[in-house]
C-alpha positions as CSV (number, residue, x, y, z in Angstrom):
1,M,-68.6,207.4,77.8
2,A,-66.0,205.6,79.8
3,T,-63.3,207.7,78.2
4,R,-65.0,211.0,79.2
5,E,-65.4,209.8,82.8
6,R,-61.8,208.7,82.9
7,R,-60.5,212.0,81.6
8,L,-62.7,214.0,84.0
9,A,-61.3,212.0,86.9
10,E,-57.8,212.9,85.8
11,F,-58.7,216.6,85.9
12,D,-59.9,216.9,89.5
13,G,-60.3,220.7,89.3
14,S,-63.2,221.2,91.7
15,G,-64.1,224.7,92.8
16,E,-62.6,227.9,91.4
17,P,-59.1,227.5,89.9
18,P,-56.2,229.2,91.7
19,P,-55.5,232.6,90.1
20,D,-52.2,233.3,88.4
21,L,-51.0,229.7,88.1
22,P,-50.5,228.0,84.8
23,L,-52.9,225.1,84.6
24,Q,-53.8,222.2,82.2
25,V,-57.4,222.3,81.1
26,L,-59.8,219.7,79.7
27,C,-62.4,221.0,77.2
28,E,-65.4,219.4,75.7
29,D,-67.3,219.9,72.4
30,H,-69.7,217.8,70.2
31,S,-66.8,215.4,69.4
32,G,-65.8,214.7,72.9
33,T,-63.2,215.8,75.5
34,Y,-59.7,217.0,74.8
35,Q,-56.8,218.6,76.6
36,L,-55.6,221.9,75.2
37,P,-51.9,221.7,74.1
38,F,-50.9,224.8,76.0
39,A,-51.2,226.0,79.6
40,C,-53.9,228.3,80.7
41,R,-54.6,230.8,83.5
42,W,-57.8,231.7,85.2
43,V,-57.9,235.5,85.0
44,D,-60.9,237.6,86.1
45,G,-63.4,234.8,85.6
46,E,-62.0,233.7,82.2
47,W,-59.6,231.1,80.9
48,R,-56.7,232.6,79.1
49,N,-53.8,231.1,77.0
50,E,-50.7,231.3,79.2
51,E,-48.5,232.3,76.3
52,S,-50.6,234.6,74.2
53,G,-53.0,235.9,76.8
54,G,-55.9,235.3,74.4
55,K,-59.2,234.1,75.7
56,V,-59.9,230.4,75.5
57,E,-62.9,230.0,73.2
58,A,-63.8,226.5,74.4
59,I,-66.0,224.9,77.1
60,V,-63.6,224.0,80.0
61,V,-64.9,221.1,82.0
62,G,-61.9,220.5,84.2
63,W,-58.4,221.7,85.2
64,R,-55.3,220.5,87.1
65,L,-51.8,221.6,87.9
66,P,-49.4,220.8,85.2
67,R,-47.8,217.3,85.2
68,H,-44.2,217.3,84.3
């Protein structure tokens, strides 16, 4: 559980994400938490893949501005 809490702390995306900005997202499923390997955008209440525009079919539990 410490890993989950540590990862959530790294993705301090509280509140609604800024629209039209590429963001890193943290997702969660039955296996644990994981960061998607591509940037996403928050568009009309949905997470979308920055490159393809496709809807993210995962449970997003956190977001942050990209770290370079």
